N, C-alpha and C positions, 0 to 999 in steps of 0.2 A: 504493500500500500504506500509506504513512504517513498519507494522508488518511483512509482507511477505519478504520485502527486509532485514529486521533485522534478520529474521530466517535464510536466506541464508548466510548472513555475519557471523552469529554466528557459523554455522557448518563449514564454510570455515576457519575461524580463529581458531576454535577448532582443526581441523585437522592439520593446520600449526603449532600451538603451541605444540600439543602433539608430532608430528613427530620431530619437532626441539628439544624438550626437551629430547626425548628418544635417538635420534641419537647423541646428545651432552653429554649424561650422561655416565660417566665411570661405568663399571660394577664392577670393582675391585679397591680397594684402592691400589695404587702403589706409590712408591717414586717419587716425582716430578723431572723430568729431562727436560732439555732444549733441544728441538728438532728443528732443522732448516730445512726449506724446501729446496728442490733441488735448485741449483743456477738458476737464470733467464737465464743464457747462455744455459741451457739445453732445453729451450722451443722449439727451432726449432727441436732438435734431438728427443725430446719426441713426437712432432707432427708427425714426420716421422716414428715413431715406433721403433727407435733405443734405445736399452737398454744400458745405460752408467754405468760406475763404480760408479759415484756419486749417481745415482738413486738407484743402488743396496745397497749402504751403507745406504741411507735413509730408504729403506725398511727394512734393517736389524735392524735399530734402533727401528722400530715399530713392529718387529717380536714378541717380548715378549707379546704384547697385543693380537696378533692373536693366539698365542699358548695357552693362557688361556681363549680363547673365549668359551670353553665348559662350564665354570662356569658362571652361570647367576644369577643375583640378583632378589629377589622377586619384588622389585620396578620396574625393567625393564619389567618383565612379566606383571605386572599390567598396566603400562602406555601403553605398546604396544597393549595389548588386548583392552584397553579402546579406543585407536585410531581406532583399527579394528572395534569395535562396532559402533563408530561414523560414519563410512562409510555408514551404513545402512540408516541414515537420508538423504543422498544425493539422494536416490531413489525417494524422494518426490519432488525434485526440479522442474521436468516438470509440476507439477500441480499448480505451482505458475504462469504459463504462459498460460495454456489452461484450458478450462472448458469442462467437459465430457457431451456429449449428450447421449441419450439412446442407440443408435446404437454403439457408441464408448465405452460406459460403458460395453456392452456385449463383445466386442473385448478385452477390458482390462481384464475382468474376464477370458477370454480364455488365455491371456498371463500369468495371475497370476496362472492359473491352470497348465500351462506348466512349469513355474518356480518351483512350488511346487513339481510337479512330478519329474523333474530333480533333485531337491534337495533330494528327497526321494531315487532316484537311487544312488546318491553319498553317502548318509548316509548308505545305505545297503552295498555298496561296502567297505566303511570305516570300518564298523563293522566286515565284514568278514576278513578283513586284520588284525584286532586286536585280533581275537579269533575264537572260534567255530561258525560255521554257524548256528548250532541249536539254539543258544541263540539269534541270529538275527531273526530267524523265530518266536521264542517265543515272542520276543519284538514286531514284526510286528502285531501278533495276539492280544497281550495285548494292543497295541496302538489303534487298531481298536475298541476293546471292550470298552476301556476307553473313547474314544471320543463319542461312541454311548451312553454310560451311562451319559456322561456330557450333551449331547443333550436332553436326556429324563429328566434329572434333571432340565434343564433350561425351558423345556416345562411345567413341573409340578409347577415350582416356580411361573409362571405367567408372568406378564408384567415386562420385563427388559428393561433397557435403557443403551446406551453408547454414550456419547457426545450428538449429535443431533439425534441419531438413536434410534428408539423405536420398541418394538414388535419383530416379527420374524427376521427382518433385523438386529436388535441389537444382537440377539442370534447368528446369523451367523457371524457377525463381531467379537463378543467376542471369538467365537470358532477359527476363523482364526488367530486373534492376539495371543490367547492362544497357538495354535499349533506352530506357528512360534517362540514363546517364548520358548516352550518346546524343539524344535529342536536345539535352541541355546545352551542348556545345553550340548548336545553331542559335538557340535563344540568347545565350550570352554574347555571341558575336553580333546579333542584331541589336542588342541593348547598347553595346559599345559603339557601334556605328551611329546609332541615334544620338548619342551624346556628342559625337564629333560633327553632327550636321550644323546647318546654318542657325537653327534655333537653340542649339546648345542645351543648357540645363532644362529649359522649359520642355522641349520635346523628349529629352532623355528621361526626365522625371515622370512624364506621362506614360512612356513605354515601360519604365520600371514598375510603376504602380499596376499597370495592366497585367504584366507578366507575374507580379507578386500575387495578385488575386487569382490568376490562372494557375499558379503553382499549388494552391490549396487543394483543388480537386485532383490534380495530378498526384500530389502526395497521398491523397485518399485512395487513389487507384493503386499505387504501389503498396500501401498498407493493407488494402483489401486482399491483394494477391498473397502477401506474406502472412497476414493473420489467418487466412483460410487454410494455410499450411502449418499452422501451429506456432508461428513466431510471436513472441511477446510484444505487447504494445510499445515498450521502451525501445526494443530493437527495431521494430517497424518504423518508429519515429526517426531513429538515427539513420536508418538506411534510406528513408524518404529524403532526409536532408542531404545525405551523401549524393543522391541522384541529381541534385541541383547544384552541387559544388562547382561543376564546370562553368556555371554561369558567371560568377565573379572572377574565376580564373581566366576565362577567355575574354571577358568584357574589357579588361584593362589593355591587353595587347591589341584588341580590335579597335579600341578607342584611339590608341597611339598610331596604329597603322590602318586607318579606316579604309583607304582605297584598296589595299591588298585583300582585306577580309571581305570587302563588299563584292569582289570578283568571285571568290570561292563560296560565298554564302548560298547561291542557288543550288549548287551540288550538295552542300552540307545539309541543307534542309530537306532536299529530296532523299538523301541517303538515310537520314533519321526517320523520315516518313515511311520509306520502304521497309525498314527494319520493323517498325511498329505494325504495319499492315500485315506483314508475313506472320509475325508472332501472334497477333490477334486471331487470325484465321486458322493457324496451324495448332496453337496450344491453348490460348486462353478460352476461346469459345467452346472447343471440344470438352475441356474440363468442366466448364459451366454446365453444359448439357448433361454431363454424367451426374451432377450433384443436384440439379433442380429441373423443374418442368421447363421445356424449351420455350413455351409461350411467356413464362415469367422472365426467363433470361433475355428473350428478345425485347420484351417490354422494358426491362431495366436498361438494356443497351440503348434502345431508342430514346428513352428519357435522358440518359446521360449525354448522348450526342446533342439532343435538343437543348439541354441546359448549357453545355459548353459553347454551342454556337450562339445561343442567346447572350451568354456572358461576353463572348468575343464581339458580338454586334454592339452591345451597350458600351463596352470599353473602346471600341473603334470610334463610335459616335462621340464618345466623351473626349478622346484624344484629338479628334478632328475639329470639334466645335467649341472647345473650351480653352481657357488660358491657364497660365501657371498658377494664378490665384485659385482657380477652380481645382487644380491639381492639389494645391495645399489643403483645400477643404476636403477633398477626397481622402487624402492621407490621414488627416486628423479625424475624419469620420470613422475610419477603420480602427484607429487607436481608441476611439470612444467605446468600441465593442470589447476591448480588452479589460477595461476597468471593472465591469461586473464579474468577469472570470477571475480576476485577481482578488476582488472582494470576497467572492465565494470560496476561493482557495484559502484565504486568510481565515475565514470563519470556520471552515472544515478543520484546518490544522489546529486552531484554537480550541474547538469543541472536542476534538479527539485527545489533545494534550491534557485537558483539564476534565474530561469526561462530563461534559455539561449535560444535565438532565433535560427531559423534554419540556417541562414548564418554563425553564430558563430560556431554552432555544426559541420557543414560540413567543415568549415575552420579548426577546431581542428583536425578532422579526416585526412584532407589533410596534415597538418603539421606533425602529427605523422607518417603518411605513408612516407612522404618525408625523415624524419630522419631515419626510418627503412631501406628505400631503399638506403640511402647513407652510413649507418654505416659500414656494412661489406665490401662493395667494397673499401671504403676509407682505411680501415685497411689493406686489402690485397695489395692495391697499395702502401701504406707507407712501409709495410714490404717487398715489392718487391717479393711477392709470385706470383703475376700476373702482367704483364706489362699493360700499359695503353691501347694499341690498342686491345688486346684480351678481356680485361675487358669491354671496350666500346662496342665491337662487341657482347658479350654475353648479356649485358644489352639491347641492341637494339633488339636482337633476342627474349628475354623474352617479351619486350614491343610489338613487332610485333605479337608474338604468342597470347598474351592476346587480342590485338586489333582484330585479325582475328576471334578468337573464339567467343568473346562477340558480335561483329558486326553480325556474322552469326546467333547467338542465338536470338538477338534482332529482326532481320529481320524476322526470323521464327515465333517468338511470335506475331509480328505485323500482319503478313499475316494471321495467324490463327484467331486472334481476329477480323480482318476486314472482313474475310469471314464468320465467325460464328455469329458475333454480329454487323454487319454493320448498321442495322436499330436501334440499341440501343446505340451505342457508338458514342460519338462526338470526333472531333480531339483533343480537350483539355484534355478529360479524357484519351485518348490513350497516349498523350505525358506525362501526369503525371505518368501513369503506366510504360512507358518506362524509365522515370527518376528514379523511384523506383527500377526497375530492374537493372539499371546501378549501383545503390548504393549497391545492393546485390552482383552483379558481382565484384565490387571493394572489398567487404568483402571477396569474394572467393580468391582474390589475397593475402589477409592477411592470410587466411587459408593455402594456399600453401607455403607462406613464413614461417609460423609456422611449417609446415611439414618438410621443409628443415632444420630449426633450430633443430627440434627434432631428425633428423638423426645424426647431429653433436653431440647432447647431448647423444644419445645412444652409440655412439662410445667412447665418453670421460668419461661418468659417471662411468663405472666400474673401471676406473683408479684412482678414488678419494680415498684418504686415510681416515681412521677413519670412515668407513661406511657412508661417504658423509655428515658428520655433518656440514662441512663448506659450503655445497652447498645449504642448505635450503633457506637462505636469498637471495643470488645472483640469484638463479634460479627463485625464486618468483618475484623478482624485474624485471627480464628480460622479464617476460610475461605480466607485467602491460600495457605497451604501446599498444600491440596488442589488448587486450581486450577493452581498452579505444577507440582505433581507430574504431573498429567494432561497439561498442555501440554508439558512437557519430554519425557515419555515418547512422546507422539504425534509431536511434532516430530522427535525422534530416529529414530523408525521410518519416518515418511512424508516428512520434509523439507518439510512443508506447514504454513505458519503458519495458514492458514484452518482446516484440520482440527484443529490444536492449539487454536485459540480456540473452535471449535465443541465440541470435547470438554470444555473447561473450562466452557463455558456449560451444556452438558448436565449435567455434574457438579454445577453450582450448583443445579439443580432438585431434587436429592435432599433437601437440608436443608429448604427451605421446604415441600416436599410432605409430608415426614414431620412437621414441626412443626405445620403447619396441621391435618393429620389428627389429631395428638395433642390439639390444642386442641378440635377439633370433637367428638371422641369422649370427651374428658375422662379419658384414661387417667392412671394414677399412675406414680410413679417406680419402684415395686417391680419388680425383675427387669431393669430397663434396663441396670444395670451388667454383667450377664452377656451381654446382647446386644452391648454395646460391646466387651467382651473378645473375643467371637466374631468381630465385625467386624474387630478388630485382627488376629486370626489369619488372616483372609482376605487381608490385605495381604502377608503374608510370602512365600508360595511364588511368587506372580506376579512380584514385584519381585526375588526371588532369581534367577529366570530372566533377568530384564532385566539385572541386575547382572553375571551370568556372561557375558552377551553383551558388555557393555561391557569386561570384563576381557580377553576374547578379542581384541577389536579393538585396545585400547590399555590396558594394565594401569595405567600411571601416570595417564593422564587419567581413567580410570574411578574410581580411588581418590580423586583430587582432586575429581571431581564428587560422589562419595559424601559427602565431608567438607563440601563447599559446601552440598549439599542438607540435610544434617543440621544444619549451622549456621544456615541460613536458617529452617528449621522451628522450631528451638530459639528463635531470636530472636522469631519471630512468637508462639509459644505462651507464652513467658515474658513478652513485652510484654502479651499478653492478661491474664495473671495479675497483673502489676504494676498495669496500669490498673484492673483489676477490684477489687483489694484495698482501694482507698480509696473505693469507692462502695457505697451501700446495696444495689445490685443483687446483688453477689456474696455479701453476707451473707444475702440473702433467697432466692437461687436459685443457689447455687454450682455445681450439677451441670451447668449448661448449657454453659459455655465454659471451665471450669477443670479 
C-alpha cells in the first residue's frame, strides 16, 4: 500500500515541480527591472472586462518579454519535454485501485489496440505534413518488416522474461513496450522542431501540452497490456514513463538541428506507425479475442480510436486558434486537477497513520464542505456583488435541487433492490447501502462545485501574466480541500483507501474539464458568480446528512472532525489568498482562486 501511494505522490509532485520550474524560469537573461502589478483598485474593472490605461501600461512593461518569446533556451526545451514524458506515468494510476479479471483484461487489450491504432493514424498524418508521403509509406513498410524480424529473433532466442512475465507473454510485452518507445522518438523530434520554428516558445508550448495530454492514454495503453499480464501497478507506471523517455532525449538535438531532423521525420513517423499497426493486428487483438467477447473488444477498440481522434481534433483546434496566453490557461487548468488528488492522498496517509475512526472522517468531510460552501458566497456578499436576499435564494435553490434529485435516486435504488433481492436483503444491509450512496451523492456535490470553480478558472487563467508562473502554487492549494473532503467522506463510508483516492482523482477532473471548455468556447465571467453560489448550495444538504450520521455514531468525534475539516479548508483557502495577493496574477484575474 505504501509503495503504491508513494508512486502516485511521486509522479504528482514531479509534474508540479517540473511545471512550476519551467513556467518560472526566464528564457533570456535580461536586465532586472522592477515591475509593479496593476493597482488593486483595478480589480473590479478587470473582472468586468474593462481595459484600463493602467493595465495597458503594465502590459507594455512586459511586452519586451513577449517579443523575444521566439528565442528558446535548451534548458527550457529539456524541462518541458521531461514534464511531457512524465504525463505518461499517470496512465497507470487506475491500476492502483482495480484488479483486472480475465474478461476485463481482454477489454483493456481492445482499448490498448484502439489507442495504438489512433496513435498510428496521427503519426502518419504528422509525417505527411512534414515531407513527402512516399517516405511515410517506406517507413510504414520498414516498420512492419522490422517488428516481424524482432518477433522471429525473440522466438529463436528462446525463453525470455520481463519482470514477472515469462515465455511468449514476455515477448509480446517486450514488443509492445519497445514499439511505444520507438514511436516516442518521432514525437520528441516533432516537439523539438516546433520549438525551433518561427513562433518559438508559443508554438512549442502548445505542441508540448498537446502531446502531454496525448501521453496519458498512451501510458494507459501500455499499463493495460502489462497489468493484464500480471505486472504490478508500480512497475507498469515506471515502464509507461520509460516508453516516453525518448521524447526529451530526442527533443533537444532536434531543436538544435531542426533542419536535419525535419528531413528524416516523415520516415521516422511512418516507421513507428508501421510497427504499431503490425503489433496490433498480429498480437494485441488476437489476445483480446481469447480473453473477452469479440463484440466487447471491438466496441472498446472503436471507443478508444474515437476518443483519441476527438482529443487530437480538440488539441489541433486549440493549437491553431489560440495564443500563448490560452496555452498558459490550458497548462494551469491541468494543474488544477492535481490539487484534489494531492489533497486526497494527504488525507488517506493521515487517516491510515493515525487510524482515524469513521465519525472523525465524516466530520472532517463535513467541515471542509461547510467552509467551501461559505467561502465564495461570503466574499460576494462582502464585496456587494450580490445582495443578501438573492444570494440566500440561490443557495436554497441549489440545496432544494440537490435534495430532490438525490431523494429520487435513493428511492429508485431502494425499490429496485427490494424487488430484485427481497429474499436476500435485510433492512440493515439496505440502510447501510443507502448511507453509502448518500456519501457518494455528497461527493457529487463537491464535483459540481469543482466544475463551477473550473469555469471561473478558465475565464481568468488566460489573463495571467508570465505564462501563469504565479498560478502554480495558489491553484494547487485551492484544490486540496476538495480532494480531502471527497477522500474522507468515501473512506469513512467504505473503509477503502483505493476508493477514496479514486474518488479524489475523479473529482480532480471536474476543474480542468470545465476550465478547458471555458477557454475553448471563450465564455465570459458574467453570470458565473450565480452558478458558484448555486454550486455552494449543492454542498449543504448532502454533507448535512453525512454530519448527522457522524453525530449518531460519536457526537464528540464528529464535532472534533467538523472543526478539523473547517480549519484545514480555512488554512488552504487563506494561504491561496495570501500567496495570490503579492502576484500580478491575482490583480489580473482574481475571480479564479480567491
